C-alpha positions in Angstrom: 13.7 -11.5 -16.9 11.1 -9.1 -15.8 10.9 -9.3 -11.9 8.0 -6.9 -11.6 5.5 -8.3 -14.1 2.1 -8.3 -12.5 1.2 -12.0 -13.2 4.3 -13.4 -11.4 2.6 -14.2 -8.1 -0.5 -15.6 -9.7 1.6 -17.9 -12.0 4.3 -18.9 -9.6 2.9 -18.5 -6.1 4.5 -16.7 -3.1 6.7 -19.7 -2.1 8.4 -19.6 -5.5 8.7 -15.8 -5.5 10.2 -15.8 -2.0 12.7 -18.5 -3.0 13.7 -16.2 -6.1 14.0 -13.2 -3.7 16.2 -15.0 -1.3 18.5 -16.2 -4.2 18.9 -12.7 -5.5 22.5 -11.6 -6.0 21.9 -8.4 -8.2 23.7 -6.2 -5.7 26.4 -8.6 -4.6 29.3 -6.5 -5.9 28.4 -3.6 -3.7 27.3 -5.2 -0.6 30.1 -5.3 2.0 28.9 -8.5 3.6 27.3 -10.1 0.5 23.7 -10.7 -0.3 21.4 -12.0 2.4 17.8 -10.9 1.8 16.0 -10.9 5.1 12.1 -10.8 4.9 9.1 -12.5 6.3 5.8 -13.0 4.3 2.8 -15.2 4.0 -0.4 -14.7 2.0 -2.4 -14.8 5.1 -0.6 -11.9 6.8 -2.7 -9.0 8.0 -0.1 -6.6 9.2 2.8 -5.3 7.1 5.9 -3.7 8.5 7.7 -1.8 5.8 11.1 -0.8 7.0 14.3 0.5 5.7 17.0 -2.2 5.4 18.4 -4.9 7.8 21.2 -3.8 10.2 24.5 -5.8 10.6 23.1 -7.9 13.5 20.0 -8.9 11.4 22.3 -9.7 8.5 24.1 -12.1 10.8 21.0 -13.8 12.1 18.8 -13.6 9.2 15.8 -12.7 11.4 14.0 -9.3 10.9 14.3 -6.8 13.7 16.4 -9.2 15.7 18.0 -6.3 17.6 17.3 -3.5 20.0 15.2 -1.8 17.5 13.0 -4.9 17.2 12.5 -4.9 20.9 11.3 -1.3 20.9 9.1 -1.9 17.9 7.4 -4.7 19.5 6.8 -2.7 22.6 5.4 0.0 20.5 3.0 -2.5 18.8 2.1 -4.2 22.0 2.9 -7.7 20.5 5.1 -10.5 21.9 7.8 -12.2 19.7 5.7 -15.2 18.9 3.1 -12.9 17.3 5.7 -10.7 15.6 7.4 -13.6 14.0 4.3 -15.5 12.9 4.3 -14.9 9.1 0.6 -15.9 8.9 -0.1 -12.8 10.9 2.8 -10.2 10.2 4.8 -9.7 7.0 8.0 -7.7 7.2 9.3 -6.2 4.0 12.2 -3.6 4.2 12.7 -1.3 1.2 16.2 -2.9 0.9 16.3 -6.6 1.6 20.0 -6.8 2.3 22.4 -5.1 4.7 23.7 -2.1 2.7 26.8 -1.3 4.8 27.9 1.4 7.1 28.1 5.1 6.3 29.6 8.1 8.2 26.5 8.6 10.3 25.0 5.1 10.6 23.9 2.5 8.1 23.7 3.4 4.3 20.3 3.9 2.6 18.6 0.8 1.2 20.1 -0.3 -2.2 18.1 1.5 -5.0 17.9 -1.6 -7.1 15.9 -3.5 -4.5 12.5 -2.0 -4.4 11.9 -1.7 -8.0 12.8 -5.3 -8.6 10.8 -6.9 -5.8 8.4 -4.7 -3.9 5.4 -4.7 -6.3 5.3 -8.6 -6.8 5.8 -9.0 -3.1 3.1 -6.7 -2.1 0.8 -8.2 -4.7 1.2 -11.5 -3.0 -0.2 -10.2 0.3 -4.0 -9.9 -0.4 -5.1 -10.0 3.3 -3.2 -7.0 4.5 -5.3 -4.7 6.8 -2.6 -2.4 8.1 0.8 -1.2 6.8 3.3 0.4 9.3 5.6 2.6 7.3 9.0 3.2 9.0 11.6 5.8 8.0 11.9 8.2 5.0 12.4 5.7 2.2 9.4 3.5 3.1 7.3 6.6 3.7 8.1 8.0 0.2 7.3 4.6 -1.5 3.9 3.9 0.4 2.7 7.4 1.0 3.8 9.0 -2.3 2.6 12.7 -2.3 1.3 12.2 1.2 4.8 12.0 2.7 5.7 15.4 4.2 9.1 17.1 4.3 11.0 14.7 6.5 10.1 11.8 8.9 9.0 14.1 11.8 6.3 16.0 9.8 5.2 12.8 8.1 4.7 11.0 11.4 3.1 14.1 13.0 0.5 14.0 10.2 -0.3 10.2 10.8 -4.0 10.9 11.0 -3.9 12.0 7.3 -2.5 8.8 6.0 -5.8 6.9 6.3 -6.9 3.7 8.2 -4.7 1.2 6.5 -1.4 3.1 6.7 0.6 4.5 9.7 4.0 6.3 9.5 6.5 5.7 12.3 9.9 6.9 13.2 12.7 4.2 13.2 12.5 2.4 16.7 16.4 2.5 16.8 17.9 3.5 20.2 19.7 6.2 18.3 16.3 8.0 18.2 15.9 8.4 21.9 16.4 12.1 21.6 13.7 12.3 18.9 11.3 10.6 21.2 12.2 12.9 24.1 11.6 16.0 22.0 8.4 14.7 20.5 6.3 13.6 23.6 3.1 13.5 21.5 4.4 10.4 19.7 4.1 8.2 22.9 1.1 10.2 24.3 -1.1 10.3 21.1 0.2 8.0 18.4 1.2 4.9 20.4 -2.3 4.3 21.7 -3.7 4.6 18.1 -1.1 2.4 16.8 -1.7 -0.3 19.4 -5.5 -0.2 18.7 -4.9 -0.5 15.0 -2.6 -3.4 15.4 -4.9 -5.2 17.8 -7.8 -4.8 15.2 -5.7 -5.9 12.3 -4.6 -9.1 13.9 -8.0 -9.9 15.3 -9.5 -13.1 13.9 -12.4 -12.8 11.4 
């Protein structure tokens, strides 16, 4: 079956596509905790958060960004939990939909099978998007293509070059506290722009 055929969402609708995604087991043999795709989507969503992959706590709850990273991300965006978890306003699609396991220096990268199978049909089913927030190297490479720089720091530093509908961000993990300390321009310059773009994207009309 071709999971990326362009007419899938038109023929089957987003609810059917989401049901198929959530039933996916293609990586079951290599996922340490088994498959549990975690995502949030609705055709009316205006803001897309494109992240990396769920962590262990998110795998356990099944709720995207249900951890300290989510608390920081919501603070960056200037939105409350009710807004963040309203699928008619915010879509959340990580590059890898299941927890990939733990490596020597943190969680493993998103499984490489996931994005080629599901990302194109999911994005095609989100026609109302106004702004995409691109978190981390894997999401930035996918969404920015040649516009991604050599590493997350340089990609985020060049956020003004990404255009009005895309904004690259570092990961909001508490592990990145040192990065934030050493790059004060992020909070001084990028965060006000981020909050204004989010406000505009979520505004009615």
